[in-house]
BALUMMI-767462 format. One record per residue (C-alpha): x, y, z. Coordinates in steps of 0.05 Angstrom, whole numbers, plus 5000, padded with zeros to 4 digits. Last residue first. Layout:
BEGIN
- px py pz
- X Y Z;
...
END
This chain:
BEGIN
- px py pz
- 5486 5072 5010;
- 5414 5084 4987;
- 5402 5010 4978;
- 5427 4995 5048;
- 5376 5044 5077;
- 5321 5012 5035;
- 5341 4944 5063;
- 5343 4970 5135;
- 5275 5002 5128;
- 5246 4937 5103;
- 5280 4899 5159;
- 5250 4948 5208;
- 5180 4936 5180;
- 5190 4861 5183;
- 5213 4866 5256;
- 5152 4909 5273;
- 5105 4858 5241;
- 5139 4801 5280;
- 5127 4840 5344;
- 5183 4875 5380;
- 5208 4847 5446;
- 5257 4903 5460;
- 5251 4955 5406;
- 5295 4938 5347;
- 5365 4962 5329;
- 5384 4980 5258;
- 5453 4983 5227;
- 5467 5008 5156;
- 5541 5029 5152;
- 5576 5093 5176;
- 5521 5104 5227;
- 5487 5173 5229;
- 5414 5153 5238;
- 5385 5092 5274;
- 5312 5082 5256;
- 5277 5062 5320;
- 5233 5045 5288;
- 5165 5041 5257;
- 5110 5057 5307;
- 5037 5045 5291;
- 4992 5095 5325;
- 4937 5070 5371;
- 4935 5137 5408;
- 4941 5106 5477;
- 4996 5054 5466;
- 5035 5081 5407;
- 5023 5155 5423;
- 5045 5143 5494;
- 5107 5104 5471;
- 5126 5158 5422;
- 5118 5214 5473;
- 5156 5179 5530;
- 5217 5167 5486;
- 5218 5238 5460;
- 5208 5270 5528;
- 5261 5227 5561;
- 5312 5234 5505;
- 5315 5310 5509;
- 5288 5373 5476;
- 5243 5335 5428;
- 5244 5347 5353;
- 5176 5336 5320;
- 5170 5325 5245;
- 5103 5331 5209;
- 5087 5403 5230;
- 5017 5426 5213;
- 5006 5465 5148;
- 4997 5538 5130;
- 5045 5574 5176;
- 5107 5536 5200;
- 5152 5596 5191;
- 5117 5628 5250;
- 5097 5702 5245;
- 5023 5687 5252;
- 5034 5663 5324;
- 4967 5660 5360;
- 4915 5653 5305;
- 4961 5617 5257;
- 4986 5567 5309;
- 4917 5548 5333;
- 4893 5541 5261;
- 4953 5499 5241;
- 4944 5450 5298;
- 5003 5402 5303;
- 5057 5450 5326;
- 5009 5489 5370;
- 4989 5425 5406;
- 5062 5404 5414;
- 5085 5467 5450;
- 5134 5507 5409;
- 5205 5533 5413;
- 5204 5538 5357;
- 5211 5535 5282;
- 5237 5492 5225;
- 5231 5493 5149;
- 5303 5479 5129;
- 5331 5524 5074;
- 5359 5573 5126;
- 5409 5520 5149;
- 5465 5555 5186;
- 5431 5617 5214;
- 5360 5590 5220;
- 5386 5525 5249;
- 5430 5560 5300;
- 5371 5604 5321;
- 5327 5543 5328;
- 5379 5510 5373;
- 5383 5573 5415;
- 5308 5572 5427;
- 5311 5498 5444;
- 5364 5511 5497;
- 5325 5571 5524;
- 5262 5529 5527;
- 5298 5474 5567;
- 5337 5517 5616;
- 5280 5562 5634;
- 5244 5625 5612;
- 5171 5627 5596;
- 5132 5655 5536;
- 5196 5655 5496;
- 5167 5630 5430;
- 5117 5580 5459;
- 5134 5540 5522;
- 5135 5468 5545;
- 5186 5451 5491;
- 5185 5425 5420;
- 5225 5444 5358;
- 5173 5437 5303;
- 5198 5413 5236;
- 5161 5413 5170;
- 5197 5360 5129;
- 5179 5351 5056;
- 5162 5277 5048;
- 5195 5232 4997;
- 5215 5183 5052;
- 5288 5203 5044;
- 5267 5274 5058;
- 5250 5250 5128;
- 5322 5224 5136;
- 5352 5291 5115;
- 5309 5328 5166;
- 5329 5277 5219;
- 5403 5291 5210;
- 5393 5366 5207;
- 5350 5363 5271;
- 5403 5322 5307;
- 5456 5375 5290;
- 5410 5430 5317;
- 5399 5390 5381;
- 5474 5380 5387;
- 5485 5455 5381;
- 5432 5469 5434;
- 5461 5416 5479;
- 5434 5345 5479;
- 5405 5312 5542;
- 5401 5237 5532;
- 5421 5229 5460;
- 5407 5159 5433;
- 5336 5131 5431;
- 5279 5179 5416;
- 5313 5238 5381;
- 5269 5248 5344;
- 5197 5236 5323;
- 5171 5234 5251;
- 5096 5238 5243;
- 5059 5200 5189;
- 4989 5216 5167;
- 4926 5241 5202;
- 4904 5171 5223;
- 4973 5161 5252;
- 5035 5123 5229;
- 5091 5143 5277;
- 5159 5140 5243;
- 5211 5137 5298;
- 5280 5168 5296;
- 5343 5153 5335;
- 5404 5198 5331;
- 5478 5191 5320;
- 5530 5245 5308;
- 5565 5259 5244;
- 5635 5285 5227;
- 5657 5218 5199;
- 5597 5171 5196;
- 5588 5136 5262;
- 5623 5072 5284;
- 5630 5005 5250;
- 5661 4957 5301;
- 5655 4996 5366;
- 5590 5030 5349;
- 5561 4965 5322;
- 5581 4928 5385;
- 5548 4982 5430;
- 5481 4983 5394;
- 5451 4920 5425;
- 5477 4934 5496;
- 5449 5005 5495;
- 5382 4984 5465;
- 5365 4931 5515;
- 5367 4858 5496;
- 5321 4806 5466;
- 5297 4839 5401;
- 5357 4885 5396;
- 5386 4864 5329;
- 5380 4874 5254;
- 5440 4880 5208;
- 5456 4910 5140;
- 5491 4893 5075;
- 5525 4828 5095;
- 5594 4802 5079;
- 5613 4874 5062;
- 5670 4879 5112;
- 5634 4926 5160;
- 5568 4889 5152;
- 5600 4822 5171;
- 5636 4857 5228;
- 5571 4883 5256;
- 5542 4813 5255;
- 5603 4784 5291;
- 5600 4838 5345;
- 5525 4826 5354;
- 5534 4751 5353;
- 5584 4750 5410;
- 5642 4703 5393;
- 5676 4766 5367;
- 5679 4793 5438;
- 5723 4736 5461;
- 5773 4746 5404;
- 5773 4821 5415;
- 5787 4811 5489;
- 5845 4766 5472;
- 5873 4819 5425;
- 5865 4871 5481;
- 5809 4922 5486;
- 5821 4982 5532;
- 5805 5039 5486;
- 5874 5045 5453;
- 5866 4975 5424;
- 5795 4992 5399;
- 5802 4999 5324;
- 5862 4954 5316;
- 5830 4900 5360;
- 5763 4904 5324;
- 5796 4898 5256;
- 5842 4841 5277;
- 5782 4803 5306;
- 5742 4810 5242;
- 5799 4786 5199;
- 5811 4728 5247;
- 5738 4707 5241;
- 5739 4713 5166;
- 5801 4670 5158;
- 5772 4616 5203;
- 5806 4602 5270;
- 5740 4610 5308;
- 5679 4604 5263;
- 5640 4552 5303;
- 5628 4601 5360;
- 5604 4652 5309;
- 5547 4604 5290;
- 5526 4620 5219;
- 5461 4599 5184;
- 5453 4615 5110;
- 5382 4607 5083;
- 5375 4546 5038;
- 5302 4533 5052;
- 5273 4580 5104;
- 5204 4549 5109;
- 5184 4551 5182;
- 5148 4490 5208;
- 5146 4518 5279;
- 5182 4460 5312;
- 5226 4445 5252;
- 5251 4517 5245;
- 5259 4521 5320;
- 5301 4457 5320;
- 5343 4485 5262;
- 5357 4548 5301;
- 5377 4509 5363;
- 5423 4463 5323;
- 5455 4522 5287;
- 5470 4562 5350;
- 5464 4634 5328;
- 5467 4681 5268;
- 5417 4677 5210;
- 5430 4709 5143;
- 5366 4733 5109;
- 5361 4756 5037;
- 5311 4814 5039;
- 5244 4840 5014;
- 5229 4783 4966;
- 5162 4769 5000;
- 5183 4698 5016;
- 5250 4720 5046;
- 5220 4778 5084;
- 5166 4732 5113;
- 5214 4675 5130;
- 5261 4722 5166;
- 5203 4752 5205;
- 5181 4682 5228;
- 5254 4666 5245;
- 5261 4729 5287;
- 5196 4716 5323;
- 5216 4644 5337;
- 5282 4664 5368;
- 5351 4633 5357;
- 5362 4682 5301;
- 5385 4739 5345;
- 5438 4773 5302;
- 5395 4773 5240;
- 5441 4790 5181;
- 5405 4824 5124;
- 5430 4813 5053;
- 5395 4862 5007;
- 5333 4859 4963;
- 5332 4904 4902;
- 5261 4912 4875;
- 5231 4883 4938;
- 5259 4939 4981;
- 5227 4994 4939;
- 5160 4958 4939;
- 5164 4950 5015;
- 5180 5024 5023;
- 5119 5042 4982;
- 5073 4997 5020;
- 5100 5023 5087;
- 5088 5096 5065;
- 5018 5082 5040;
- 5000 5154 5027;
- 5032 5178 5092;
- 5013 5250 5079;
- 4939 5244 5097;
- 4893 5203 5054;
- 4840 5257 5045;
- 4890 5313 5034;
- 4902 5296 4961;
- 4828 5294 4948;
- 4818 5362 4981;
- 4872 5392 4937;
- 4839 5365 4874;
- 4772 5393 4897;
- 4804 5461 4905;
- 4829 5456 4834;
- 4760 5434 4811;
- 4727 5495 4840;
- 4651 5495 4828;
- 4636 5422 4841;
- 4563 5408 4825;
- 4517 5369 4871;
- 4460 5324 4848;
- 4503 5293 4794;
- 4467 5246 4745;
- 4464 5294 4686;
- 4515 5262 4640;
- 4561 5323 4644;
- 4560 5325 4720;
- 4574 5251 4725;
- 4629 5257 4673;
- 4661 5312 4714;
- 4659 5268 4777;
- 4689 5209 4739;
- 4746 5251 4711;
- 4758 5283 4780;
- 4761 5215 4814;
- 4808 5186 4761;
- 4860 5242 4760;
- 4858 5261 4833;
- 4858 5193 4867;
- 4903 5164 4814;
- 4958 5216 4824;
- 4987 5180 4884;
- 5014 5124 4840;
- 5015 5063 4885;
- 4974 5019 4838;
- 5023 5031 4780;
- 4997 5066 4719;
- 4978 5030 4654;
- 5018 5016 4591;
- 5086 5010 4625;
- 5128 4953 4600;
- 5114 4965 4526;
- 5121 5040 4534;
- 5101 5101 4574;
- 5155 5116 4624;
- 5184 5085 4686;
- 5257 5103 4681;
- 5291 5111 4748;
- 5272 5045 4779;
- 5263 5017 4848;
- 5187 5008 4844;
- 5172 5056 4901;
- 5229 5100 4877;
- 5199 5108 4809;
- 5132 5124 4842;
- 5165 5176 4887;
- 5200 5207 4827;
- 5134 5223 4794;
- 5122 5189 4727;
- 5118 5236 4667;
- 5048 5230 4637;
- 5030 5176 4587;
- 5005 5127 4639;
- 4959 5181 4665;
- 4923 5186 4599;
- 4902 5112 4600;
- 4877 5118 4671;
- 4837 5181 4654;
- 4811 5148 4590;
- 4784 5088 4626;
- 4755 5129 4683;
- 4718 5173 4633;
- 4691 5109 4601;
- 4663 5088 4668;
- 4631 5156 4680;
- 4601 5157 4610;
- 4573 5087 4621;
- 4537 5115 4681;
- 4549 5104 4755;
- 4483 5126 4785;
- 4448 5179 4827;
- 4513 5218 4835;
- 4524 5256 4899;
- 4579 5297 4867;
- 4631 5273 4917;
- 4601 5204 4920;
- 4611 5190 4845;
- 4682 5216 4845;
- 4702 5173 4905;
- 4663 5114 4877;
- 4704 5115 4813;
- 4767 5128 4854;
- 4762 5067 4898;
- 4739 5023 4839;
- 4793 5039 4789;
- 4867 5027 4799;
- 4847 4977 4853;
- 4820 4934 4797;
- 4891 4911 4781;
- 4914 4897 4710;
- 4989 4893 4725;
- 5029 4920 4666;
- 5099 4897 4686;
- 5111 4834 4728;
- 5112 4819 4802;
- 5044 4851 4816;
- 5004 4797 4780;
- 4939 4807 4742;
- 4975 4801 4676;
- 4999 4845 4618;
- 5042 4830 4557;
- 5059 4873 4498;
- 5088 4824 4448;
- 5143 4840 4397;
- 5196 4796 4429;
- 5150 4737 4421;
- 5165 4670 4454;
- 5212 4697 4508;
- 5161 4752 4524;
- 5106 4700 4531;
- 5146 4651 4572;
- 5169 4703 4621;
- 5097 4728 4630;
- 5068 4659 4640;
- 5010 4643 4594;
- 4937 4641 4616;
- 4958 4676 4680;
- 4971 4646 4749;
- 4938 4673 4811;
- 4894 4694 4779;
- 4873 4694 4706;
- 4888 4762 4674;
- 4927 4746 4611;
- 4926 4812 4574;
- 4963 4795 4510;
- 4974 4846 4455;
- 5006 4823 4390;
- 5059 4861 4350;
- 5052 4817 4287;
- 4988 4775 4285;
- 4980 4713 4328;
- 5005 4645 4307;
- 5066 4648 4353;
- 5021 4657 4413;
- 4986 4592 4396;
- 5053 4555 4395;
- 5073 4588 4460;
- 5010 4558 4491;
- 4951 4597 4516;
- 4913 4554 4567;
- 4967 4561 4620;
- 4924 4585 4678;
- 4848 4593 4673;
- 4796 4641 4646;
- 4795 4716 4639;
- 4848 4721 4585;
- 4843 4775 4532;
- 4884 4760 4470;
- 4893 4817 4420;
- 4916 4821 4348;
- 4888 4754 4324;
- 4923 4722 4264;
- 4908 4652 4294;
- 4880 4664 4363;
- 4811 4636 4346;
- 4831 4570 4315;
- 4878 4553 4373;
- 4824 4572 4422;
- 4778 4522 4389;
- 4717 4525 4343;
- 4725 4579 4289;
- 4689 4581 4222;
- 4658 4649 4238;
- 4585 4652 4260;
- 4602 4682 4327;
- 4562 4688 4392;
- 4573 4751 4433;
- 4500 4768 4448;
- 4485 4694 4456;
- 4531 4692 4516;
- 4488 4741 4555;
- 4423 4710 4530;
- 4439 4639 4553;
- 4458 4592 4496;
- 4416 4529 4494;
- 4443 4500 4429;
- 4505 4524 4394;
- 4495 4548 4322;
- 4511 4621 4339;
- 4580 4600 4363;
- 4614 4612 4430;
- 4685 4587 4414;
- 4706 4530 4459;
- 4668 4489 4510;
- 4700 4523 4571;
- 4680 4591 4545;
- 4704 4629 4484;
- 4690 4698 4456;
- 4709 4725 4388;
- 4709 4801 4380;
- 4717 4833 4311;
- 4642 4836 4298;
- 4634 4878 4361;
- 4680 4931 4333;
- 4730 4963 4381;
- 4725 5038 4396;
- 4721 5054 4470;
- 4649 5028 4479;
- 4665 4965 4440;
- 4722 4950 4488;
- 4675 4964 4546;
- 4624 4913 4522;
- 4678 4860 4515;
- 4704 4875 4584;
- 4633 4870 4613;
- 4621 4801 4582;
- 4690 4776 4604;
- 4683 4802 4675;
- 4615 4769 4684;
- 4637 4702 4657;
- 4652 4683 4585;
- 4725 4668 4585;
- 4778 4672 4531;
- 4765 4738 4495;
- 4798 4740 4426;
- 4803 4809 4395;
- 4815 4824 4321;
- 4837 4897 4316;
- 4802 4942 4266;
- 4770 4996 4310;
- 4828 4994 4359;
- 4875 5017 4304;
- 4943 4985 4315;
- 5011 5017 4318;
- 5035 4972 4374;
- 5043 5030 4422;
- 4975 5059 4406;
- 4941 4991 4411;
- 4975 4980 4479;
- 4950 5047 4503;
- 4877 5033 4486;
- 4882 4961 4511;
- 4911 4980 4578;
- 4856 5031 4590;
- 4804 4979 4572;
- 4839 4929 4618;
- 4829 4977 4676;
- 4756 4993 4659;
- 4735 4923 4642;
- 4768 4893 4704;
- 4730 4942 4748;
- 4665 4934 4708;
- 4647 4861 4718;
- 4678 4842 4784;
- 4663 4912 4807;
- 4587 4905 4804;
- 4569 4979 4808;
- 4511 5017 4839;
- 4510 5093 4849;
- 4449 5120 4886;
- 4377 5129 4863;
- 4357 5057 4861;
- 4307 5021 4816;
- 4342 5020 4749;
- 4412 5009 4776;
- 4386 4956 4823;
- 4350 4920 4767;
- 4410 4918 4720;
- 4458 4899 4776;
- 4416 4840 4799;
- 4401 4818 4728;
- 4474 4816 4708;
- 4496 4784 4773;
- 4447 4726 4763;
- 4484 4703 4701;
- 4535 4698 4730;
- 4558 4690 4802;
- 4559 4745 4854;
- 4628 4762 4881;
- 4618 4836 4896;
- 4565 4889 4887;
- 4590 4959 4908;
- 4531 5002 4929;
- 4535 5077 4940;
- 4517 5134 4987;
- 4488 5087 5037;
- 4436 5085 5093;
- 4373 5109 5058;
- 4385 5060 5001;
- 4384 4997 5045;
- 4314 4975 5023;
- 4338 4968 4952;
- 4391 4919 4975;
- 4339 4874 5009;
- 4291 4876 4950;
- 4346 4860 4899;
- 4371 4800 4939;
- 4301 4772 4949;
- 4284 4780 4876;
- 4349 4747 4854;
- 4342 4687 4901;
- 4410 4662 4920;
- 4403 4685 4992;
- 4446 4692 5054;
- 4465 4764 5043;
- 4533 4787 5066;
- 4538 4862 5080;
- 4605 4898 5087;
- 4599 4968 5115;
- 4649 5015 5083;
- 4680 5083 5094;
- 4714 5116 5035;
- 4783 5147 5046;
- 4803 5133 4973;
- 4861 5085 4973;
- 4865 5064 5046;
- 4790 5063 5058;
- 4765 5030 4995;
- 4820 4978 5001;
- 4799 4961 5073;
- 4727 4954 5051;
- 4748 4905 4997;
- 4784 4865 5051;
- 4721 4865 5093;
- 4684 4837 5033;
- 4737 4783 5023;
- 4734 4764 5097;
- 4658 4758 5092;
- 4658 4706 5037;
- 4650 4648 5085;
- 4588 4682 5113;
- 4554 4688 5045;
- 4567 4619 5019;
- 4625 4582 4988;
- 4602 4585 4916;
- 4668 4591 4878;
- 4736 4593 4913;
- 4774 4628 4857;
- 4751 4696 4883;
- 4683 4686 4916;
- 4629 4669 4864;
- 4565 4653 4903;
- 4583 4690 4967;
- 4518 4730 4971;
- 4554 4796 4965;
- 4548 4869 4985;
- 4602 4921 4995;
- 4561 4980 5021;
- 4591 5049 5011;
- 4592 5107 5060;
- 4621 5176 5047;
- 4557 5214 5032;
- 4516 5173 5081;
- 4558 5193 5142;
- 4503 5236 5169;
- 4486 5311 5178;
- 4502 5342 5111;
- 4490 5283 5064;
- 4425 5267 5101;
- 4408 5340 5087;
- 4387 5317 5017;
- 4324 5288 5050;
- 4297 5359 5065;
- 4241 5364 5116;
- 4253 5295 5145;
- 4328 5309 5141;
- 4321 5372 5183;
- 4277 5336 5233;
- 4328 5281 5243;
- 4384 5332 5247;
- 4347 5365 5306;
- 4326 5301 5341;
- 4399 5281 5353;
- 4403 5333 5409;
- 4356 5296 5457;
- 4378 5241 5453;
- 4440 5219 5415;
- 4504 5254 5392;
- 4483 5320 5424;
- 4467 5289 5491;
- 4530 5249 5486;
- 4573 5310 5475;
- 4539 5345 5534;
- 4553 5286 5579;
- 4626 5293 5562;
- 4678 5250 5525;
- 4641 5238 5460;
- 4673 5285 5409;
- 4653 5270 5337;
- 4681 5222 5284;
- 4670 5157 5323;
- 4706 5096 5293;
- 4672 5035 5264;
- 4719 4977 5251;
- 4752 4940 5193;
- 4800 4881 5184;
- 4772 4822 5223;
- 4785 4800 5295;
- 4810 4853 5344;
- 4882 4836 5360;
- 4905 4780 5315;
- 4853 4736 5282;
- 4856 4759 5209;
- 4932 4760 5206;
- 4937 4694 5244;
- 4891 4660 5194;
- 4930 4686 5135;
- 4998 4669 5166;
- 4977 4598 5184;
- 4946 4585 5116;
- 5008 4611 5080;
- 5050 4568 5125;
- 5012 4504 5109;
- 5005 4521 5035;
- 5080 4526 5031;
- 5115 4591 5013;
END
């Protein structure tokens, strides 16, 4: 991806819709005058008085207990350096987004336009009544050390500088496990730390805390080994100064067991790596490119355990494994600080988790069947759903044990359940599907490639490694668009069906269509004309294995887009077709069907559609809980629609008793477990809300998903076409680039499962 296109995409991402990445959302009703009088004056006086009498009630009546400040002065922003407080704001918003999606923690980002330590400390101290915790971010060394030290000493809420401690915690877990796998005793290993910034200092301290010996650690900065005889050493570096006869990185790594890279790309050469001790451990964490490339390291030493900061190689040392859950645990016990014991507990929790059997959903997310503790898996994957329970609970328990918890947790099993529910059931469903797709990208033929949206989506899925695009359309027009918009599609295949006449493939496709449809009114001449249509050509490519799946429908209605695929490929034998949408809501994903295909299904057809959708939902690693919807509840009113739904439920219960489905039900009862329980305790949907909604006809399903999308601000992924004999997916008319990319991801995963 060129810098020009990366810049465009990044700027467009941040500017689209409401600028920025985070927003404030009301958590209480506000539709009536009474609601407003309770939210503000006069009703708000009551919680104010309660808090004045008992300050701890702030956790009961305000958002303080789930609110973290991400605070920076912009003096050490990523690899950009001192760019200023306001320029660093996108990073702080991004950190807030990660807090929310991984741990359901709300964030206000605060950018302070000061480099004065006293001023910075005084401002942050004054914010204590507002927040439950403080995450310091992107503050340069050595000031960051004093700022954190003073705030921890002077504030009564958790404070952590993640640039220091996040990397230390994750790499500490990796080091513990790597030493075990390599048969090394952490108390005797020789460790070389290349880098002397905030992260390097904190990492070194953490390694000592988990068993390494300080005298076995050699630290280097840009001048070489930090030696005791160097002049003008600042106190933080002086603490790690060595008196050994070592001067350069080459000197230091000779016979070393561990290399820790927190510096710059490509500073560790293969020759240096070869001088390290047997079974070396290399954690090369410079971003975006490590101190030695992963492929080069493992090619140089077959006995090396190698980790980087990158997601495209094993053993990614990623701070997102730590900070969301450390603050989650600290907030939930109202900790007054994040202690060393809490950080060490996080280290060991992460290390232990890597040794546990890996859930199938994690294997599927990374397109493997055999993730297990070993050289290529020394720390968990970022999308492991167990992190929120394992790390948060370990941190919370350590807070209680070290005496900084103001609230004890009596039932840890119940707390574990609450943590799992915090993120809803979607748990990053799009991220997981993307990871699955990237591990085995498939050939996707875009039937409408003479469109800028299609080409932008094709570029994204190509660059992200999600799919291998094949573009159909007028080659000159496509190339003109590529040039006009500066798309980078490299050597992507472009095919114009009109230029394929008389080729062997074209004739093969024509013969197939003619033989399949000759008794349905299509002559050989008709078949030849139809094959000039890109949708017929694309479907034929999929049918004959010249592509793995197809995407169409951006510029035409659903019926005309799906017809060619039905005629060329057809449905699975014995199956019917249905359309399903995944609606990503704040409460987790909902699966809607049928939303695109069957206009007014019979009871039997409705039962068949439900079985088809139930199987599809399971493919997302989600247990379907199906509500068969109507305008009545369990026979409360007679009528054609409720009677049809009632009969469909009976068919399902008789033929598929293993499926959790019930009805007929109104939508509010299906989605509100308390409402359902109090009125219909006999329902098989007791305990949890439905996550899959089956509509009685196409009109209701189509209207429902569009209303939820427009009014409820839900993100719609779909329509996902179910029941076809080969993977075919049809877009909504005029889909956005994001929606096209999501559908391509679904299409690739669908093709993988075939």
